[in-house]
Backbone bond lengths (Angstrom), bond angles and torsions (degrees), N, CA, C in turn:
res aa  C-N    CA-C-N  psi(-1)  N-CA   C-N-CA  omega(-1)  CA-C   N-CA-C  phi
1 M - - - 1.438 - - 1.523 113.02 -
2 E 1.320 117.67 119.07 1.476 119.24 -173.68 1.523 109.57 -71.65
3 T 1.333 117.16 -34.61 1.481 118.74 177.33 1.459 113.06 -128.63
4 L 1.269 119.20 154.35 1.473 123.60 174.46 1.539 110.13 -65.12
5 R 1.314 115.86 151.89 1.462 117.90 175.96 1.543 107.86 -124.35
6 L 1.373 113.39 121.89 1.449 123.17 -176.88 1.566 109.37 -105.33
7 Y 1.292 111.31 117.97 1.570 117.65 173.91 1.586 103.89 -90.17
8 D 1.336 111.25 121.43 1.414 116.85 -164.77 1.535 111.29 -149.82
9 F 1.366 115.38 160.37 1.492 120.98 170.40 1.506 105.22 -120.94
10 L 1.332 119.05 118.15 1.445 123.10 -166.68 1.513 114.16 -54.09
11 P 1.279 123.52 -40.25 1.444 121.26 -176.56 1.619 111.51 -77.21
12 S 1.346 116.62 -5.73 1.416 120.67 -175.20 1.558 112.59 -71.68
13 G 1.358 115.10 129.18 1.463 116.25 172.51 1.531 114.15 -67.39
14 N 1.315 114.61 -35.11 1.480 116.52 178.83 1.546 113.08 -65.28
15 G 1.302 115.98 -37.05 1.405 121.92 174.73 1.565 110.41 -71.06
16 Y 1.303 115.40 -36.28 1.437 119.32 -179.81 1.537 111.54 -61.35
17 K 1.269 116.11 -39.82 1.446 119.93 176.43 1.506 112.20 -47.47
18 I 1.306 117.20 -47.96 1.432 122.82 -175.61 1.512 109.53 -72.02
19 R 1.349 120.52 -44.21 1.435 123.09 -179.48 1.561 109.34 -61.66
20 L 1.323 114.68 -44.41 1.544 117.58 179.34 1.536 110.91 -65.22
21 L 1.353 120.42 -41.24 1.433 119.02 -179.38 1.548 111.14 -68.58
22 L 1.354 117.80 -45.10 1.414 118.84 177.71 1.512 114.31 -58.49
23 T 1.322 115.76 -40.28 1.443 121.46 177.99 1.514 112.76 -63.91
24 Q 1.329 117.31 -41.23 1.402 121.47 -177.27 1.551 111.48 -77.86
25 I 1.291 117.59 -26.80 1.460 118.93 176.04 1.591 108.58 -80.99
26 G 1.335 114.81 -28.43 1.438 116.73 175.68 1.561 110.54 100.12
27 I 1.258 115.59 24.11 1.545 117.78 -176.23 1.538 107.67 -97.86
28 P 1.337 118.95 122.79 1.475 117.61 177.77 1.483 112.45 -69.68
29 F 1.341 117.77 149.86 1.422 120.31 178.48 1.583 108.09 -152.08
30 E 1.348 112.63 159.78 1.421 119.94 169.03 1.506 110.89 -104.87
31 R 1.357 115.19 134.52 1.438 117.53 -178.74 1.480 110.59 -107.79
32 V 1.319 114.87 127.53 1.478 118.77 178.78 1.535 107.70 -107.85
33 E 1.322 117.20 119.78 1.477 121.59 -175.99 1.504 107.95 -76.23
34 V 1.343 114.62 129.43 1.458 120.01 175.05 1.520 104.95 -125.74
35 N 1.316 118.85 107.77 1.424 126.08 -175.73 1.531 109.50 -79.79
36 I 1.338 116.18 101.30 1.450 120.40 -174.42 1.526 111.34 -77.51
37 T 1.330 117.50 -10.67 1.441 118.95 179.37 1.557 112.93 -80.91
38 N 1.341 116.20 -16.32 1.465 117.49 172.99 1.546 112.74 -114.00
39 G 1.298 116.29 18.12 1.487 118.51 173.72 1.502 116.90 83.27
40 E 1.347 118.92 16.54 1.482 121.22 179.34 1.501 110.59 -65.39
41 N 1.375 118.76 -22.27 1.445 121.38 -179.58 1.548 110.08 -86.19
42 R 1.337 119.73 0.78 1.437 120.80 177.78 1.555 113.66 -110.19
43 T 1.304 116.14 6.83 1.429 121.14 174.93 1.527 112.51 -67.53
44 A 1.308 116.37 154.82 1.503 120.37 177.62 1.525 109.89 -59.01
45 E 1.334 118.37 -38.26 1.478 123.78 -178.03 1.536 108.40 -64.91
46 F 1.328 117.16 -43.58 1.444 116.52 -178.87 1.507 114.66 -74.80
47 L 1.313 113.49 -33.81 1.478 120.13 177.37 1.592 111.98 -66.08
48 S 1.275 114.63 -24.60 1.477 116.35 179.29 1.544 109.47 -74.56
49 K 1.341 118.19 -17.10 1.447 126.88 175.01 1.495 112.07 -84.69
50 N 1.369 113.30 -46.49 1.465 123.02 -179.01 1.559 107.95 -141.52
51 P 1.311 116.33 100.04 1.487 118.79 -179.34 1.504 111.90 -59.02
52 N 1.373 119.69 -20.65 1.425 122.94 178.96 1.481 114.23 -75.43
53 G 1.350 118.62 -11.37 1.410 126.73 176.99 1.468 114.09 66.74
54 K 1.312 121.40 34.70 1.415 120.39 -179.09 1.581 111.35 -128.68
55 I 1.302 115.62 152.30 1.434 120.93 175.59 1.533 106.68 -100.57
56 P 1.361 120.65 156.87 1.488 125.15 4.82 1.537 109.85 -85.66
57 V 1.300 112.29 162.57 1.469 121.49 170.97 1.499 105.74 -130.90
58 L 1.306 121.19 132.99 1.402 126.71 -179.29 1.565 109.11 -113.18
59 E 1.347 115.41 117.16 1.426 117.16 177.48 1.581 106.69 -91.04
60 V 1.315 117.48 108.34 1.444 120.96 -175.62 1.423 114.58 -86.81
61 Q 1.380 119.77 -26.44 1.384 129.42 170.54 1.468 106.95 -144.35
62 P 1.381 120.17 162.44 1.427 120.98 -177.32 1.546 109.19 -57.12
63 G 1.357 114.85 120.48 1.484 121.17 176.04 1.594 109.88 78.41
64 K 1.314 119.59 8.34 1.445 118.55 177.92 1.531 108.08 -119.22
65 Y 1.321 116.69 117.22 1.418 124.46 -168.24 1.519 113.94 -119.99
66 L 1.354 114.23 145.22 1.459 122.58 170.43 1.494 111.63 -119.76
67 T 1.307 119.41 135.27 1.461 122.69 178.12 1.522 110.48 -121.82
68 E 1.315 122.23 175.27 1.421 131.18 -176.83 1.544 107.51 73.46
69 S 1.287 115.35 112.87 1.460 120.51 -173.43 1.455 115.06 -55.21
70 N 1.331 119.16 -42.93 1.434 120.27 -179.10 1.502 115.74 -71.37
71 A 1.309 114.47 -29.77 1.519 117.47 175.78 1.482 109.09 -72.00
72 I 1.367 116.41 -35.96 1.475 119.52 176.32 1.544 109.87 -63.27
73 M 1.322 115.30 -40.89 1.512 114.74 179.24 1.540 113.01 -66.30
74 V 1.276 118.70 -34.86 1.465 122.05 176.63 1.530 108.35 -62.31
75 Y 1.323 116.38 -47.48 1.471 120.27 -179.43 1.533 112.55 -60.71
76 L 1.291 115.61 -44.60 1.499 119.37 -177.49 1.538 112.05 -71.40
77 S 1.367 117.06 -30.80 1.441 120.03 -174.77 1.508 116.09 -87.20
78 E 1.372 115.99 -3.48 1.497 119.75 -177.99 1.620 105.46 -56.48
79 G 1.307 112.44 132.28 1.454 119.91 173.11 1.534 112.84 77.58
80 T 1.377 116.52 10.62 1.515 119.57 178.81 1.539 108.18 -115.78
81 E 1.311 116.40 172.10 1.455 123.56 178.59 1.597 112.76 -69.99
82 F 1.296 112.28 -7.88 1.493 117.52 -178.74 1.552 113.29 -83.74
83 L 1.261 114.43 -13.77 1.504 119.82 174.99 1.480 113.49 -133.47
84 P 1.370 118.18 110.86 1.417 122.58 -173.85 1.557 113.20 -57.35
85 Y 1.272 115.53 147.20 1.498 121.53 176.84 1.513 110.24 -81.11
86 D 1.334 116.58 -36.90 1.531 122.94 -178.14 1.548 106.94 -56.60
87 P 1.299 119.38 131.58 1.439 126.96 -174.95 1.518 110.43 -60.30
88 Y 1.380 117.27 -40.88 1.469 120.21 -178.21 1.562 110.27 -71.91
89 L 1.309 117.17 -47.16 1.467 118.65 176.64 1.535 111.81 -60.24
90 R 1.320 114.83 -38.33 1.458 118.48 -179.99 1.494 112.11 -65.06
91 A 1.305 114.89 -40.21 1.511 120.28 176.13 1.479 110.78 -64.52
92 Q 1.351 118.78 -34.14 1.451 119.89 175.88 1.442 114.59 -66.63
93 V 1.353 115.48 -35.17 1.496 118.59 177.67 1.569 107.32 -64.54
94 L 1.329 116.28 -43.98 1.470 120.16 179.66 1.522 110.44 -62.32
95 Q 1.376 115.38 -36.21 1.466 120.46 179.18 1.492 113.08 -60.10
96 W 1.336 114.41 -43.41 1.496 119.46 -178.94 1.551 109.12 -73.64
97 L 1.333 117.86 -35.89 1.445 121.24 177.30 1.564 112.00 -64.25
98 F 1.308 116.33 -37.06 1.447 119.38 176.73 1.544 109.81 -74.46
99 F 1.306 118.05 -34.83 1.433 120.16 174.00 1.563 109.96 -62.16
100 E 1.311 117.76 -41.20 1.474 122.15 -176.96 1.533 108.97 -61.92
101 Q 1.311 119.01 -43.08 1.467 120.07 -176.26 1.478 113.37 -79.38
102 Y 1.364 118.75 -27.88 1.447 119.80 -174.91 1.500 115.66 -99.24
103 S 1.414 113.26 -35.20 1.472 115.95 -177.54 1.564 116.74 -112.11
104 H 1.308 114.02 -4.78 1.491 119.25 -171.03 1.565 110.55 -119.55
105 E 1.292 113.86 -61.55 1.469 120.61 -171.64 1.570 110.73 -58.75
106 P 1.305 119.79 -43.42 1.450 117.32 -176.71 1.451 114.58 -64.71
107 Y 1.366 117.49 -22.79 1.490 119.53 -173.82 1.576 108.85 -106.94
108 I 1.305 119.68 -22.09 1.439 120.96 179.31 1.505 112.66 -95.69
109 A 1.367 116.14 -42.85 1.431 117.41 -175.90 1.518 115.06 -80.44
110 T 1.346 116.68 -33.59 1.499 116.65 -175.99 1.527 111.30 -64.90
111 P 1.378 123.49 -44.75 1.429 119.56 177.27 1.549 110.01 -58.07
112 R 1.314 119.40 -44.00 1.452 119.77 177.06 1.516 112.32 -55.02
113 F 1.303 120.01 -42.26 1.428 122.68 178.93 1.528 110.07 -62.01
114 W 1.325 118.71 -46.30 1.474 122.69 177.98 1.467 112.50 -62.05
115 I 1.337 116.37 -44.40 1.492 119.77 -170.92 1.562 112.64 -85.41
116 S 1.347 116.95 -48.39 1.435 120.94 -172.04 1.488 117.28 -93.38
117 I 1.334 115.63 -25.68 1.390 121.04 -177.48 1.547 113.39 -99.85
118 L 1.270 112.81 -48.15 1.511 117.54 177.79 1.512 113.01 -85.70
119 G 1.374 115.25 -24.80 1.457 119.59 179.07 1.548 110.58 70.79
120 K 1.334 118.88 38.01 1.375 122.50 -176.09 1.505 113.75 -128.52
121 A 1.371 112.28 46.87 1.483 120.20 -177.69 1.539 112.83 -59.34
122 K 1.361 113.60 -40.62 1.479 113.98 -179.60 1.513 113.60 -72.22
123 E 1.338 117.43 -39.35 1.431 120.58 175.99 1.503 113.02 -58.01
124 Y 1.320 117.55 -40.45 1.429 121.81 -174.22 1.555 111.83 -100.32
125 S 1.284 117.64 14.16 1.526 121.77 -170.63 1.545 110.55 -55.57
126 V 1.283 118.79 -43.18 1.524 117.32 -178.00 1.523 109.75 -67.12
127 A 1.276 118.26 -43.43 1.470 122.11 -178.88 1.535 111.38 -64.64
128 I 1.356 114.19 -37.02 1.466 119.57 178.50 1.499 110.76 -63.91
129 E 1.314 118.29 -43.04 1.490 119.21 179.06 1.432 111.55 -70.33
130 Q 1.282 120.37 -26.98 1.475 120.53 179.42 1.541 110.16 -71.37
131 K 1.247 118.24 -18.38 1.490 121.61 178.05 1.476 114.24 -93.88
132 R 1.275 117.92 -11.06 1.497 121.31 -177.37 1.484 113.97 -59.42
133 E 1.349 119.19 -50.64 1.397 120.93 -175.57 1.536 113.86 -56.46
134 Q 1.304 115.59 -49.07 1.478 121.11 -179.20 1.495 109.07 -71.19
135 G 1.278 122.26 -32.22 1.444 122.22 175.83 1.494 109.86 -65.02
136 Y 1.259 118.83 -47.32 1.487 117.97 177.63 1.521 111.86 -68.86
137 A 1.283 119.89 -28.06 1.478 122.45 175.71 1.546 111.33 -63.94
138 A 1.341 116.42 -37.69 1.408 121.37 174.37 1.468 114.90 -66.07
139 L 1.397 113.64 -40.37 1.428 118.39 178.16 1.540 112.17 -67.68
140 K 1.248 117.03 -32.07 1.492 123.38 177.43 1.538 109.41 -66.10
141 V 1.343 116.29 -41.21 1.458 119.34 176.89 1.518 112.26 -61.68
142 M 1.317 115.05 -42.55 1.487 120.58 175.26 1.555 110.70 -65.17
143 E 1.260 118.03 -44.58 1.505 120.72 -179.85 1.545 108.83 -59.75
144 N 1.236 117.76 -48.85 1.500 121.62 176.95 1.515 113.25 -53.59
145 H 1.311 113.96 -48.22 1.465 117.14 179.95 1.488 113.42 -63.82
146 L 1.320 116.31 -42.69 1.456 122.80 179.43 1.564 113.02 -69.42
147 S 1.287 116.25 -13.79 1.459 116.79 176.60 1.494 112.79 -65.57
148 N 1.371 114.36 -18.05 1.470 116.48 -178.86 1.530 112.56 -128.80
149 H 1.357 117.09 7.18 1.419 121.90 -179.84 1.530 110.79 -141.87
150 H 1.322 113.55 146.33 1.490 116.92 177.91 1.478 110.07 -83.82
151 Y 1.336 119.89 -26.28 1.453 124.64 178.05 1.526 107.89 -136.17
152 F 1.305 118.88 179.16 1.451 118.52 -172.36 1.548 114.59 -84.65
153 V 1.282 118.22 -25.41 1.469 119.41 -179.80 1.524 110.14 -141.57
154 G 1.308 112.11 129.28 1.447 120.47 176.97 1.524 115.45 61.04
155 D 1.340 116.38 18.80 1.455 119.80 -179.35 1.576 114.16 55.47
156 R 1.337 113.79 30.09 1.457 117.78 174.59 1.513 107.09 -141.60
157 Y 1.345 113.77 157.05 1.497 123.71 -177.43 1.558 108.33 -66.55
158 T 1.312 119.41 123.61 1.396 123.05 177.50 1.567 108.56 -138.58
159 I 1.339 114.07 -174.92 1.474 116.00 179.73 1.507 112.66 -71.81
160 A 1.372 115.29 -12.64 1.454 117.14 170.65 1.437 112.53 -63.88
161 D 1.332 118.39 -38.86 1.485 121.73 176.49 1.483 111.39 -68.55
162 I 1.364 117.98 -43.71 1.367 119.81 179.32 1.548 111.35 -59.99
163 G 1.348 114.73 -46.88 1.477 119.06 179.06 1.606 110.63 -55.08
164 L 1.261 116.80 -45.97 1.469 118.95 -178.95 1.507 117.59 -78.76
165 F 1.321 111.60 -24.84 1.501 118.12 -177.10 1.536 108.16 -71.68
166 A 1.374 119.84 -38.09 1.403 125.75 -171.76 1.479 114.95 -45.46
167 Y 1.354 116.40 -53.94 1.460 118.37 -178.91 1.513 113.20 -100.15
168 T 1.380 118.16 -16.84 1.433 118.32 179.74 1.530 111.00 -69.03
169 H 1.314 118.26 -41.87 1.429 120.81 -174.82 1.535 113.47 -68.36
170 V 1.304 116.32 -17.68 1.464 123.50 176.83 1.537 114.04 -109.88
171 A 1.317 112.71 14.19 1.501 117.76 -174.69 1.557 112.89 -60.05
172 E 1.345 115.23 -30.32 1.527 116.25 177.18 1.489 112.60 -67.48
173 E 1.299 118.69 -19.68 1.477 121.77 173.25 1.525 111.77 -67.07
174 G 1.317 113.33 -17.04 1.464 120.36 175.41 1.484 115.29 -103.26
175 G 1.321 116.01 9.12 1.441 123.75 179.13 1.474 117.75 88.43
176 F 1.352 117.25 10.41 1.413 122.83 175.24 1.493 113.53 -83.68
177 N 1.330 118.89 141.54 1.417 123.99 -178.48 1.531 108.16 -101.06
178 L 1.314 118.88 114.66 1.451 122.70 -178.80 1.519 115.76 -91.10
179 S 1.293 115.79 -4.79 1.504 121.11 179.51 1.536 113.13 -54.98
180 P 1.312 116.31 -40.52 1.606 115.29 179.68 1.496 114.66 -71.91
181 F 1.406 115.23 2.30 1.496 117.99 -175.42 1.505 109.26 -121.65
182 P 1.322 118.50 73.72 1.505 122.19 -177.00 1.505 112.20 -63.21
183 K 1.357 119.97 -36.63 1.417 122.92 -179.09 1.597 110.10 -64.78
184 I 1.325 112.60 -42.66 1.469 114.70 173.76 1.435 116.41 -62.95
185 Q 1.368 116.43 -39.76 1.464 117.72 175.33 1.472 113.98 -65.18
186 A 1.365 120.33 -34.15 1.415 121.37 176.78 1.511 111.66 -69.27
187 W 1.341 115.02 -39.32 1.447 120.43 175.76 1.500 113.19 -62.90
188 I 1.359 119.47 -38.29 1.456 125.21 178.47 1.595 104.73 -59.04
189 E 1.313 116.64 -44.87 1.471 116.36 -178.04 1.544 113.07 -66.24
190 R 1.358 115.50 -36.46 1.425 117.37 174.29 1.531 115.00 -62.16
191 V 1.314 114.48 -38.50 1.490 119.68 -179.98 1.539 106.77 -66.50
192 K 1.361 118.68 -45.13 1.418 122.74 178.43 1.480 113.58 -59.68
193 A 1.331 118.05 -27.03 1.479 122.94 178.69 1.495 114.86 -82.70
194 Q 1.279 117.79 -1.53 1.520 121.73 -178.79 1.496 107.67 -69.43
195 P 1.349 115.70 146.41 1.521 121.34 175.62 1.543 108.72 -57.97
196 G 1.347 111.09 137.18 1.481 117.86 173.33 1.511 112.55 77.64
197 H 1.298 118.77 15.88 1.505 121.46 -178.49 1.551 108.05 -71.07
198 I 1.407 111.73 139.56 1.423 116.74 174.43 1.503 106.11 -129.79
199 S 1.383 117.95 157.27 1.396 120.80 179.03 1.540 109.59 -80.75
200 I 1.348 116.78 170.59 1.457 121.94 -169.13 1.545 112.68 -68.62
201 T 1.359 116.12 -26.36 1.473 116.83 178.69 1.537 110.14 -120.31
202 E 1.256 117.56 28.09 1.417 124.25 -178.22 1.548 110.01 -80.92
203 E 1.312 118.70 121.46 1.442 119.94 173.23 1.548 107.26 -94.53
204 I 1.319 115.19 119.88 1.478 118.56 -175.12 1.457 112.61 -108.77
205 K 1.242 118.58 165.41 1.481 126.68 -174.10 1.531 114.02 -79.13
206 T 1.361 117.66 -9.78 1.439 120.66 -175.65 1.548 110.65 -84.22
207 F 1.326 116.46 -6.35 1.426 114.60 174.82 1.544 108.26 -143.64
208 Q 1.318 114.13 166.35 1.430 122.07 -176.43 1.516 109.37 -109.65
209 T 1.309 119.60 131.13 1.428 124.91 174.34 1.467 113.22 -90.94
210 V 1.291 118.10 130.52 1.457 122.09 179.86 1.529 108.55 -121.81
211 E 1.330 116.65 126.54 1.413 119.10 175.28 1.490 112.47 -78.56
212 T 1.428 115.00 141.36 1.427 117.27 178.14 1.493 112.68 -80.70
């Protein structure tokens, strides 16, 4: 396979992590759109790639797949400036990626999906409010850390920043107010200023999108 193939849903923050990292590293890839809102991730063909039925999925060789966005980022960033070599700093990157998936993404990303992607804010209003407290708690953890750091690990841009940026910068699409978090807002601008940055729904010329 001359280029990697990414099975992805364009509005997805988890998919965006991979697109952003691949673009910033300069690795060409083919993006295959999988519309999760109409069940394209539940077909037999897709489940043969990821039995968990979730995107993103990265095909690294024909028939050889990786799933889970943060695991994919670790794989892609090996030997690059995006993943520290030092064992302690490397463990800190993993620490923030675990935090993102356990304490951040379930509470920040899910309301955005219900409100801005499905357009069902009223239908999910009770569940959305149930996620507010823990979502803001995660943002406070980030704000406190950024009070003394420009980035999350080693004061340099790593996949820890990419992982947390993906859903934080669009948190307001899920009804979260970022104005009480000036350090997060400043960090968001620093991430956007990184070379090779692309927006979450930006189709760029370095890869080809294929409809399923």
